[in-house]
C-alpha positions, 0 to 999 in steps of 0.5 A, a space after each residue: 500499499 505504502 509503495 502504491 501511494 508512493 508512486 501515485 504521489 511521484 506521479 502527480 508530482 512529474 505530472 505537475 512539473 511538466 503542465 508548469 513548464 508548458 505555461 507560457 508565462 514567465 516566471 516572476 523576477 524580484 529586482 533588489 533596486 539599490 543593489 550595488 548602489 554605494 552607501 546604501 543597502 536596501 535590500 528590502 526595496 524591490 521590484 517584481 516583474 510580471 511579464 506576458 508569455 515570452 511569445 507575446 510581446 508586451 504593448 507597454 509597462 506599468 510600475 505598480 505602486 500599492 497604497 498603504 498611507 504611506 505607513 504599510 503596503 496593500 501588497 496583494 490587492 494593490 499590488 500583485 493582484 494588479 499585476 497579474 491583471 495587467 499581465 493578463 493584459 499583455 502589459 508588463 507589470 512591475 510591482 514596487 515595494 517602496 520605503 514607507 514609514 511603517 507600523 511602528 511609527 504609526 503606533 508610537 510617533 518615535 519619528 518625533 526623536 529620529 528621522 525615520 522613513 519619509 519624504 523624500 525616500 519613497 521618491 527615490 524609490 520610484 525614480 529608481 524604479 522608472 530608470 531600471 524599467 527603462 533601461 531594460 525595455 529592450 530586454 523586456 521587450 516593451 517599447 521605450 516611450 510606454 512605461 507608466 506609473 499606476 498607484 492606488 491611494 498613497 500609491 496614487 500620490 506617489 505616481 503622481 509625484 513621479 510625473 510632476 517632479 520628474 525634472 528634480 534628480 532625486 538620485 543624485 544624492 546616491 551619485 547616480 546620473 540616469 542617462 534615461 529619462 525619468 519622466 513616465 509617459 502615462 499616469 494612473 491615480 486610482 482613488 489617490 491621495 492628492 491635497 496636503 494642504 486643503 483641510 477639508 480633504 486632506 488624508 492626514 495619516 498620509 500626510 504625517 507619515 509622508 512628512 514625518 512628525 514635525 514636517 507634517 506642519 510645515 506649510 512649505 512642505 504641505 504646499 509642495 507635496 500638494 499634487 493640484 498645486 504643482 501641475 506643469 503643461 509637460 505632465 503626461 497623461 493621467 487616467 484618474 478614478 474614484 467612487 464618492 462613497 469612498 470612506 478613506 480618501 474624500 473623493 474631492 481629492 479627485 476633483 482638485 486634481 481633475 480641475 488642475 489638470 484641466 486648467 493646465 490643458 494636460 491630457 486625462 480622464 477622470 472616471 467618477 463611480 457612485 459606489 466602490 469605496 476604497 482599496 478595492 484595487 483590481 480584485 472583483 470581489 471586492 470592487 462594486 459592480 459599477 467600479 469593476 468597469 475601471 479595469 476596462 476603461 484604463 486598458 482602453 484608454 491606454 491603448 487610445 493614448 
């Protein structure tokens, strides 16, 4: 009986291996983006690549920035789940595990006494990610001028910063002078945090995490990191979506951004749903019947742009 059961298990494993080898999708690749950079060992900051099948050339590349109030990251719902969906659409997706303040700083306020993680750490991470993805466009097979950043909630704020501050080399402090542009070619901001100044709508938890315990009171920094205030005509096209029943980030954040994009003549599409809430990512079970439509609309928008 034992030998028969052992043979059955071995046969099952062998068949499973054959099936897995036959699958067309390439294995995920994890890149430590700061490896080899002198004076920095941020091994926890990674890009995980989700590539379409080897016989299918990617139409674009998207760096995915999960949300989490800049304190933590929603790695599955707004990270890997999103990446797998993009992958299934023929898009190369790269999930960015960027630096955040951490749960410890949320609970204890220890950054009153030490720096901890705060701006511009996460800007360094997203800039470095754009550099790496663009430098490896030929290797992965997608066009060098079709590289965008998609962010959710606080990750949406980070995606917007990557566009608005693209002319600033945040990597210079690390001795890096990129030979490729750091400006993304498009932005997707999904139920994003936008303002750091408007007391009616600001998401205070994200502001505190981003600026630190002392910096959150700095009016200059608040103004500088309010995305609705610093848009320029060179900003890449923006896709934006949120829901009016969002209980976490007030939907007016996106209204402020929509008005600023319109005033500056920046091509964009803003979709507002009545229901859906917050934090649903690309998961059909967490989306409402209405909000799930954002996925199809984004793919259509990207093809048209």
